[in-house]
N, C-alpha and C positions, 0 to 999 in steps of 0.2 A: 402684268397682264393689264391691258387697257379695256375697261368696261364701257361699252357704248350703250345708248338708250335701249337698243334691241336686246342686248345681253341682260340688262337690268330687268326688263319686262319679262323675259323668258325665265330668268333665274329666280325671280321673286314669286313665281306661281306656287311653289311648294310652301313658302312661308305664309302666303295669304290663305292657304287652305285652312289653317287654324282659326281664321277669322270668320268662318262660314256662319256660325250661329249669330255672331254679332252683326253680320251684314244682311240678316234677313229682313230688317226694316228698310223701307224705301229711303228714308233720310240718311241713314248710315251708309247704305249701299251707294247712294249718289255721291256722298262726300268722299268715301273711300276709293271708289273706282273711277272718279273723274280723271281724265288724262293728266291734267296738271297736278292734282293732289297726289295721284299714284306715282307719277314720275318723280316729283319732289321727294316723296317718302322713300322711293326705291333708291334714288341716287344718294341720298344722305344717310340712309340706313345701311346699305350694302357696301358703301365705299367710305374710306376714311374722310373725315370732313375737310382735311387739308390735302386730299389727293390731288395730284397735279394733272392738268391737261397735258396731252402728249406734246413734246417739243421736238423740233426737227433739226436737221443739219443745214448749214449754210447753202450747200449745193441743191437743197430741195426748195429753196425760196422761189416763189412764182415770179416769172419775168414781168408780169403786170399784176398789180393789186387793184382790182376793180373797186370803185366807190359804191358803197351801199347807201340807200336812202338819198338824202340831199347831197348834191355834189358842189353846191355853192349857195350859201345863205343869200347872197346878193342883195342885202339890205343896205341902206345908207350907213347905218352904224357899223355893220361888219366891214363894208368896203373901206371906211375910214380907218378902222383898226388894221386892216390888211395893208393899206398903203403906208401906214406908219411902222410896218414891220412888227406889229402887235406890241410896240413899246408901251402903249397906253392901256393895253388889255390887263385885266385883273381877274383872278379866280376868287370869288367870294365864297366863304364857308361860314354858314350860320345855322340858325334854328336851335335845336337842343344841344348847344355846345357851351362850354364855360368860357371860351375865348374865340370871338369871331375873328376870322382871318381874311386878309385881302392880299393875295400873292401874285406877284408879277411872273412873267415867263422866265426871266433871268433868275429869279429866286428859286423857282421850281427846278430849273436846269442845274442849279448849284447844289441841290439836295442829293443825298445818296440815291442812286437809281438802280433799276434792274433791267436786264436785257433778256428777251425771250423770243424764240422763233416758234410760232404757233400757227394753227390753221383757223381761218375765219370761215364759218359756215353760215351762209345766208339762207333765210327762210325761203327765198326764191329758188333755191336749188343749186347754187354755185358755191365753190369754195376757193380759197386762195391762202397761200402760206406767206407770212411776212415776218420780218424781224422788228420787234417793237422795243423802244427804249423809253422808260418813264419812271416816275416816282411811285413807289408802292402806296396805295391809298391808305394803308395802315399808318404810314408816316404822317400824313396830313391829319388823319383823325386823332392820332395821339397828340399832335401839336394843338389841335382845336380843343381837345378834351370833351368827349361825348358825355352828356348827362345820363344819369341812370335810366331815364324814361325813353331814351332814343331807341328805336327799333328798326328804322329804315333810313336810307339815304335817297333823296330825290335829286336828280341831275337836271338842271335847267340849261337849255342850250340856246344858241344864237339863230338857228335856222327856224324860219316861220313856216308853218304847215298850212294846208288848205283851209283849216279852220280860222286862220289868222292869228293863231296862238303859237308860241315857241314850242319846239319839240321838248319832251320831257320823258324821263325813264326813272326807274327806281330798282334798288336791290336791298336785301336785308343785310344785317351786320355779319352774318356768317360768310356771305360772298364778299362783303366789303373788306374783311380782314384776311381773305385768302391770299397766300403768298404771290399768286400770279395776277391778282387784281391790281392794275396800275393805272396811273394817269399818264398816258403816252404823249410825248412831244416829238418823237422821231420814228420814222418808218424806213427800214432798210438803210440805216446809217445816214439818212437825210432828214432835215427838219420836216415835220409833218406838212404835207401839201394841203391846199384848200379842199380838194376833192375828198381827201381822207380825214378831214376834221380839224384842220389848223385853227388855233394853235395847240389845242389840247383835246384829247378824247379819252373816254373810258375804255379799258380793256378788261373784261371780266371773262376769262378764257373758257370757262365751263358752260357758257350760255351762247345762244344764237346771236346773229349779227345785229338784230334790231335792239338788243340790250346794250350794245356798245355805243353809248351816246357820244355824238361828235359835237364840235364847236362849243365846248363847255364854258359856261359863264358863272354858274353858281351850283354849290352843293349844299343842300338843306337837310339837316337831320330832323326827323319827325318821329312821333310815336305811333302814327297811323297813316294809312294812305287814303282814308275815306274822304278827307277834305281836299285832296289833290285832284283838280280838274274833275273828271268823271268818276273818280274813286277806285279805279282798277289798277292804278300804279304806273301807267305809261300811255303814250299817245296812241299806239296801235292797239293796246289792250282796251282803251276807251272807245276807239273809233272802228276797229275791225275785229274785236273779240279775240285778239291774240292772247295766248296764255301769258300770265304774268311771269311764271317760272318757266324759263325757256332753256333749261339745262340740256347739255349734250354729253 
């Protein structure tokens, strides 16, 4: 059975009934019933932590996979990488790790990979099904060796936003180690195109599209999100009050 956000919200009503006395204070009620906190609690309490997002058949792949967010960073640095076939591009992995990494695209492609056909759900209301190929994020994290104080991963990207700062997003370690969370370098059996995040993008399949950071340049392991830009964990979270936890 596939549990959607709606199923979780409806099904959790009886469970929350037992919290009535605890939720009589304003502070507890606000924390418990905020949409983001409630949804995160519901998804992770009522579903197995490693429950998979639905995967589809090859004949269900969308004929066109639209680009979400930026369709081309179009900066001098990015254009130089693109013209060189991303031969000089490197993914940096640092922060609270025991071994900092600098990985080329060819090195990533040579690692054991995973393929999955999943549906991308955009906060703007559209969806598309695509076949992704990439390295499980778990593999990279195990290679870097997370320190015991690491709690989150911050993804720094090449696309510059209206603020003049690069796009950034973050997830916690529960999503980072999920079996369907991959660093994708191919879409529909072709190298990732510029519009869809070349040379590398995050796929965290149980969350909405704005969490799927594109044009990855750096992964930083941190103990808190408070010092990352506006402190809410992502560009849209800081600038448009999007939920940090965008599970579906």
